[in-house]
C-alpha positions as CSV (number, residue, x, y, z in Angstrom):
1,M,-19.8,-4.5,-19.5
2,K,-18.7,-7.0,-16.9
3,K,-15.2,-5.7,-17.2
4,N,-16.3,-2.2,-16.3
5,R,-18.5,-3.6,-13.5
6,N,-15.5,-5.4,-12.1
7,I,-13.5,-2.2,-11.8
8,F,-16.4,-0.6,-10.0
9,I,-17.0,-3.5,-7.7
10,L,-13.3,-3.9,-6.7
11,G,-13.3,-0.2,-6.0
12,M,-16.2,-0.6,-3.6
13,V,-14.5,-3.6,-2.0
14,S,-11.3,-1.6,-1.4
15,L,-13.4,1.4,-0.1
16,F,-15.1,-0.6,2.6
17,T,-12.0,-2.7,3.4
18,D,-9.9,0.4,3.9
19,L,-12.7,2.1,5.9
20,S,-12.2,-0.8,8.3
21,S,-8.4,-0.9,8.1
22,Q,-8.0,2.8,8.6
23,M,-10.2,2.8,11.6
24,I,-7.5,0.7,13.2
25,Y,-4.1,1.7,11.6
26,P,-3.6,5.2,13.0
27,L,-4.4,4.0,16.5
28,I,-2.0,1.0,16.5
29,P,1.2,3.0,17.4
30,E,-0.5,4.6,20.4
31,F,-2.0,1.3,21.4
32,L,1.4,-0.4,21.2
33,V,3.0,2.4,23.2
34,G,0.3,1.8,25.8
35,L,1.4,-1.9,25.9
36,G,5.0,-0.9,26.6
37,A,6.5,-1.1,23.0
38,S,9.5,1.2,22.2
39,K,9.9,3.0,18.8
40,S,12.3,0.3,17.7
41,L,9.9,-2.5,18.7
42,I,7.1,-0.8,16.8
43,G,9.3,-0.7,13.7
44,I,10.0,-4.4,14.1
45,I,6.3,-5.3,14.6
46,E,5.3,-3.3,11.6
47,G,8.1,-4.7,9.5
48,I,7.4,-8.3,10.4
49,A,3.6,-7.8,10.0
50,E,4.0,-6.3,6.5
51,G,7.1,-8.1,5.4
52,T,6.7,-11.8,6.4
53,A,3.1,-12.0,5.2
54,S,4.3,-10.7,1.9
55,L,6.1,-14.0,1.2
56,F,2.6,-15.4,0.4
57,R,2.1,-12.8,-2.4
58,T,4.3,-14.5,-4.9
59,V,3.0,-17.9,-4.0
60,F,-0.7,-17.0,-4.4
61,G,0.0,-14.8,-7.4
62,R,1.6,-17.7,-9.1
63,L,-1.3,-20.0,-8.2
64,S,-3.8,-17.4,-9.5
65,D,-2.0,-17.4,-12.9
66,K,-1.6,-21.2,-12.9
67,W,-5.2,-22.0,-12.1
68,K,-6.5,-18.9,-14.0
69,K,-8.5,-17.9,-11.0
70,R,-8.7,-14.4,-9.7
71,K,-12.0,-14.1,-7.7
72,L,-11.2,-17.2,-5.5
73,F,-8.0,-15.6,-4.1
74,V,-9.6,-12.2,-3.8
75,A,-12.4,-13.7,-1.6
76,L,-10.1,-15.8,0.5
77,G,-7.8,-12.9,1.2
78,Y,-10.4,-10.4,2.1
79,G,-12.2,-13.0,4.2
80,L,-9.1,-13.8,6.3
81,S,-8.5,-10.1,7.0
82,T,-12.1,-9.6,8.1
83,I,-11.9,-12.5,10.6
84,A,-8.6,-11.2,12.0
85,K,-9.2,-7.6,12.7
86,P,-11.7,-7.8,15.6
87,F,-9.2,-9.9,17.6
88,L,-7.2,-6.7,18.3
89,Y,-10.1,-6.1,20.8
90,L,-8.7,-9.0,22.9
91,S,-5.0,-8.3,22.5
92,A,-3.2,-7.7,25.9
93,S,0.4,-7.7,24.7
94,W,2.5,-6.4,21.8
95,S,3.1,-10.1,20.7
96,Q,-0.7,-10.6,20.3
97,V,-1.0,-7.4,18.3
98,L,1.8,-8.7,16.1
99,A,-0.1,-12.0,15.6
100,V,-3.3,-10.3,14.6
101,R,-1.4,-7.9,12.2
102,F,0.4,-10.8,10.7
103,I,-2.9,-12.7,9.9
104,D,-4.5,-9.5,8.6
105,R,-1.6,-8.8,6.3
106,T,-1.4,-12.5,5.2
107,G,-5.0,-12.0,3.9
108,K,-3.7,-9.0,2.0
109,G,-0.9,-11.1,0.6
110,I,-3.4,-13.7,-0.7
111,R,-5.7,-11.2,-2.3
112,T,-3.6,-8.4,-3.7
113,P,-1.9,-10.1,-6.7
114,A,-5.1,-11.6,-8.0
115,R,-7.1,-8.4,-7.4
116,D,-4.5,-6.3,-9.3
117,A,-4.5,-8.8,-12.1
118,L,-8.3,-8.8,-12.3
119,I,-8.3,-5.0,-12.5
120,S,-5.6,-5.1,-15.2
121,D,-7.6,-7.9,-17.1
122,S,-10.7,-5.8,-16.9
123,A,-9.2,-2.5,-18.2
124,P,-8.6,-1.5,-21.8
125,A,-4.9,-1.3,-22.7
126,N,-5.0,2.5,-23.1
127,K,-6.9,3.1,-19.8
128,K,-5.0,0.9,-17.3
129,G,-3.6,4.0,-15.5
130,A,-7.2,5.4,-15.2
131,A,-8.5,2.0,-13.9
132,F,-5.9,1.7,-11.2
133,G,-6.3,5.4,-10.4
134,F,-10.0,4.9,-9.8
135,H,-9.3,1.8,-7.7
136,R,-6.7,3.6,-5.6
137,A,-9.0,6.6,-5.2
138,M,-11.7,4.3,-3.8
139,D,-9.1,2.7,-1.5
140,R,-8.1,6.1,-0.2
141,L,-11.7,7.4,0.1
142,G,-12.3,4.5,2.4
143,A,-9.1,5.2,4.2
144,A,-10.3,8.8,4.7
145,G,-13.6,7.7,6.2
146,G,-11.9,5.2,8.6
147,P,-10.2,7.8,10.8
148,L,-13.5,9.8,10.9
149,L,-15.4,6.8,12.1
150,A,-12.6,6.1,14.7
151,L,-12.8,9.8,15.8
152,L,-16.6,9.6,16.2
153,I,-16.4,6.4,18.3
154,L,-13.6,7.9,20.5
155,Y,-15.7,11.1,20.9
156,F,-18.5,9.0,22.5
157,A,-16.1,6.5,24.1
158,P,-12.9,8.5,25.0
159,G,-9.8,6.3,25.0
160,N,-11.6,3.1,24.1
161,L,-9.4,2.0,21.3
162,R,-10.6,-1.6,21.7
163,L,-14.2,-0.6,20.8
164,V,-12.9,0.9,17.6
165,F,-11.1,-2.4,16.8
166,L,-14.2,-4.4,17.4
167,L,-16.5,-2.2,15.3
168,S,-14.1,-2.3,12.4
169,A,-15.5,-5.7,11.5
170,I,-18.7,-4.1,10.1
171,P,-17.4,-2.3,7.0
172,A,-15.0,-5.2,6.4
173,S,-18.1,-7.5,6.2
174,I,-19.8,-5.2,3.8
175,A,-16.8,-5.5,1.5
176,L,-17.2,-9.3,1.4
177,I,-20.8,-8.9,0.1
178,F,-19.6,-6.8,-2.9
179,I,-17.1,-9.6,-3.8
180,I,-20.0,-11.9,-4.6
181,F,-20.9,-9.8,-7.6
182,A,-17.4,-9.7,-9.2
183,K,-17.0,-11.7,-12.4
184,E,-14.1,-13.9,-13.2
185,I,-12.2,-12.9,-16.4
186,R,-9.8,-15.4,-17.8
187,P,-6.4,-14.0,-18.8
188,E,-5.7,-13.6,-22.5
189,K,-4.7,-16.9,-24.1
190,S,-1.0,-17.5,-23.8
191,V,1.0,-17.5,-27.0
192,V,4.1,-19.0,-25.3
193,P,5.2,-22.5,-24.7
194,T,3.7,-24.2,-21.6
195,K,7.1,-24.6,-19.9
196,E,7.9,-20.9,-20.2
197,E,4.4,-20.0,-19.1
198,A,4.9,-21.9,-15.9
199,S,8.2,-20.3,-15.1
200,F,9.2,-17.2,-13.2
201,Q,11.1,-15.8,-16.1
202,F,10.4,-12.1,-16.8
203,D,11.7,-9.4,-19.1
204,G,14.7,-7.5,-17.8
205,K,12.7,-4.2,-17.8
206,F,10.4,-5.7,-15.2
207,L,13.2,-7.0,-13.0
208,L,15.0,-3.6,-13.2
209,F,11.8,-1.9,-12.1
210,L,11.5,-4.4,-9.2
211,I,15.1,-3.6,-8.1
212,T,14.3,0.2,-8.2
213,V,11.2,-0.3,-6.1
214,V,13.2,-2.3,-3.6
215,I,15.7,0.6,-3.2
216,F,12.9,3.1,-2.8
217,T,11.1,0.9,-0.2
218,F,14.2,1.0,2.0
219,G,13.3,4.6,2.4
220,N,9.5,4.0,2.4
221,S,9.2,2.5,5.9
222,S,6.0,2.1,7.8
223,N,3.8,5.2,7.9
224,A,3.5,4.6,11.6
225,F,6.7,6.6,11.9
226,L,5.0,9.6,10.4
227,I,2.2,9.2,13.0
228,L,4.9,9.1,15.7
229,K,6.4,12.3,14.2
230,A,3.0,14.0,14.6
231,R,2.9,12.9,18.2
232,E,6.5,14.1,18.7
233,V,5.7,17.7,17.6
234,G,2.6,17.8,19.8
235,V,-0.4,16.5,17.9
236,I,-2.8,15.1,20.6
237,P,-3.9,11.5,20.3
238,L,-7.5,12.5,19.6
239,L,-6.5,14.4,16.5
240,I,-4.2,11.6,15.0
241,P,-7.2,10.1,13.1
242,V,-7.9,13.6,11.6
243,V,-4.2,14.0,10.5
244,W,-4.6,10.6,8.8
245,L,-7.9,11.8,7.3
246,V,-6.1,14.7,5.6
247,Y,-3.5,12.3,4.1
248,N,-6.2,10.0,2.8
249,L,-8.5,12.7,1.4
250,V,-5.6,14.1,-0.7
251,S,-4.6,10.6,-1.7
252,S,-8.1,9.8,-2.9
253,A,-8.4,13.1,-4.9
254,S,-5.0,12.8,-6.5
255,S,-5.0,9.1,-7.5
256,P,-7.4,9.3,-10.5
257,I,-5.8,12.6,-11.7
258,F,-2.3,11.1,-11.9
259,G,-3.6,7.8,-13.2
260,R,-5.2,9.5,-16.2
261,L,-2.2,11.7,-16.6
262,S,0.2,8.7,-16.7
263,D,-1.9,7.3,-19.6
264,R,-1.3,10.6,-21.5
265,I,2.3,11.6,-20.8
266,G,3.8,8.2,-19.9
267,K,4.0,6.3,-16.6
268,K,7.8,6.5,-16.4
269,L,7.8,10.2,-16.1
270,V,5.1,10.1,-13.4
271,I,7.1,7.4,-11.5
272,A,10.3,9.4,-11.6
273,V,8.5,12.5,-10.3
274,S,7.0,10.5,-7.5
275,F,10.4,9.4,-6.2
276,I,11.8,13.0,-6.2
277,Y,8.6,14.3,-4.6
278,Y,8.7,11.7,-1.9
279,A,12.3,12.7,-1.0
280,V,11.4,16.3,-0.7
281,V,8.4,15.7,1.5
282,Y,10.3,13.4,3.8
283,F,13.1,15.9,4.1
284,F,10.7,18.5,5.3
285,F,9.1,15.9,7.7
286,G,12.5,15.5,9.2
287,F,13.0,19.3,9.4
288,S,9.6,20.1,10.8
289,T,9.2,21.0,14.5
290,T,5.7,22.5,14.6
291,I,2.2,21.1,14.5
292,A,1.1,23.3,11.6
293,A,4.0,22.0,9.5
294,V,3.0,18.4,10.1
295,W,-0.6,19.0,9.1
296,I,0.5,20.6,5.8
297,L,3.1,17.8,5.2
298,F,0.5,15.0,5.7
299,G,-1.6,16.6,3.0
300,L,1.4,17.0,0.7
301,Y,2.4,13.4,1.4
302,G,-1.0,12.3,0.1
303,I,-0.1,13.6,-3.3
304,H,2.8,11.1,-3.4
305,Y,0.3,8.2,-3.0
306,G,-1.6,9.5,-6.1
307,L,1.7,9.7,-8.0
308,S,2.9,6.2,-7.2
309,E,0.5,3.5,-6.1
310,G,-1.8,3.1,-9.1
311,V,0.9,4.2,-11.6
312,F,3.3,1.5,-10.4
313,R,0.7,-1.2,-11.0
314,A,-0.3,0.2,-14.4
315,H,3.4,0.3,-15.4
316,I,3.7,-3.4,-14.5
317,A,0.7,-4.2,-16.7
318,D,2.7,-2.6,-19.6
319,L,5.8,-4.7,-18.8
320,V,4.2,-8.1,-18.3
321,P,1.8,-10.2,-20.4
322,S,-1.6,-10.9,-19.0
323,H,-1.0,-14.6,-18.2
324,K,1.8,-13.7,-15.9
325,R,0.5,-10.6,-14.2
326,A,-0.7,-12.1,-11.0
327,T,2.8,-13.6,-10.5
328,A,4.4,-10.3,-11.4
329,Y,2.1,-8.4,-8.9
330,G,2.9,-11.1,-6.3
331,M,6.6,-10.6,-6.8
332,F,6.2,-6.8,-6.7
333,N,4.3,-6.9,-3.4
334,T,6.6,-9.6,-1.9
335,A,9.7,-7.5,-2.7
336,I,8.1,-4.5,-1.1
337,G,6.9,-6.4,1.9
338,I,10.2,-8.2,2.6
339,T,12.1,-4.9,2.2
340,L,9.8,-3.3,4.7
341,I,11.3,-5.5,7.5
342,P,14.8,-4.1,7.4
343,A,13.5,-0.7,6.3
344,S,11.3,-0.3,9.3
345,M,13.9,-1.7,11.6
346,L,16.5,0.7,10.2
347,T,14.2,3.7,10.6
348,G,13.3,2.7,14.2
349,Y,16.9,2.2,15.1
350,L,18.0,5.6,13.7
351,W,15.0,7.2,15.4
352,D,16.0,5.8,18.8
353,A,19.8,6.0,18.4
354,Y,19.9,9.5,16.9
355,S,16.7,11.4,16.1
356,S,13.6,11.4,14.1
357,S,15.3,13.9,11.7
358,V,18.2,11.5,10.9
359,A,15.7,8.7,10.3
360,L,13.5,10.7,7.9
361,Y,16.5,12.2,6.1
362,T,17.8,8.7,5.5
363,C,14.4,7.7,4.0
364,A,14.7,10.7,1.6
365,G,18.2,9.6,0.5
366,F,16.9,6.2,-0.5
367,A,14.2,7.8,-2.6
368,L,16.8,9.9,-4.5
369,A,18.9,6.8,-5.1
370,A,15.9,5.1,-6.6
371,T,15.3,8.1,-8.9
372,V,18.9,7.9,-10.2
373,L,18.6,4.2,-10.9
374,F,15.2,4.4,-12.5
375,V,16.0,7.3,-14.8
376,G,19.5,6.0,-15.6
377,T,18.5,2.5,-16.5
378,N,15.6,3.6,-18.7
379,W,17.8,6.1,-20.5
380,I,20.5,3.5,-21.1
381,M,18.0,0.8,-22.3
382,K,16.0,3.1,-24.6
383,G,18.4,6.0,-25.3
384,S,15.6,8.3,-24.2
385,F,13.3,9.2,-21.3
386,P,10.5,9.4,-20.4
387,E,8.7,7.7,-23.4
388,D,6.9,4.5,-22.5
């Protein structure tokens, strides 16, 4: 019973946290432009904020496994992010925005490996895809509500982005209350020697998947660039939160569907499709020149989230024993975060030096390369695909 309750509670925590985060996130590119930041600088800021903070994910994931504590790190991480967000209200330069974003993302780095491990520990073996699908659906449902709240605030206080940043602390604080009711679940008892248990040694299948995700992430740069694309084709600032709302509503609706589907037909097949789908959507983002096309593409892009986010994590749970899962999730998130630094810098450079189309086509190319590696290595290792 407490296992099912954990999945629900962590879903509520993510709902309110993302309600808070997504009040802020779609407004940050516009806020930074107002502070004088270029597209390249925005890429650097987003890359550093997401990437350098990700270094903490492996460390705290390992500590969670070593101490066999999940809830402690979940509470610390969410608490740090809640404290940081309102300080955007006081930011007067891009460097101060970077500092706040770094602290906020550090909180995410502390909590994410332990949270994902707790979800995995709380879900039956044949329903991990569904459990992560539910969690990501709640995450995206909160993310859908965030832009709506931001839009409502901006309707009554036009142009007052700082007020939105300040009020984002309210849903973040509600998320902390839910954490109180989560229950610690100790990982399954290890059947391996203590020395091996304490190591960072993993099966080759997990490491190959990690390499594949790194290649994909070179093309999966900050979503801030998609927001900038929307502005480039003529979407007015007031409607940016609504564009983001479309993306998050589709993400929320599709996550549980593809999570359950991955339990039935195999996670590898769903992951391979997600890479190809991403490449197609980004190609059309690069090709699009009209407001209508961008609105449609943001909805289609939401389907990719449902295909990938929860399924990636459920696949890791299949590859790694329970006593090492927080470490594995930490390595997974660290690899993504570190790769986001050069990925966002590359996208920003190509955008400024050439065009948005060149930048987005390049992102699509990396996704196709990841597809080839993922399908090829699984075929070679098992002689078949897509069986899990």
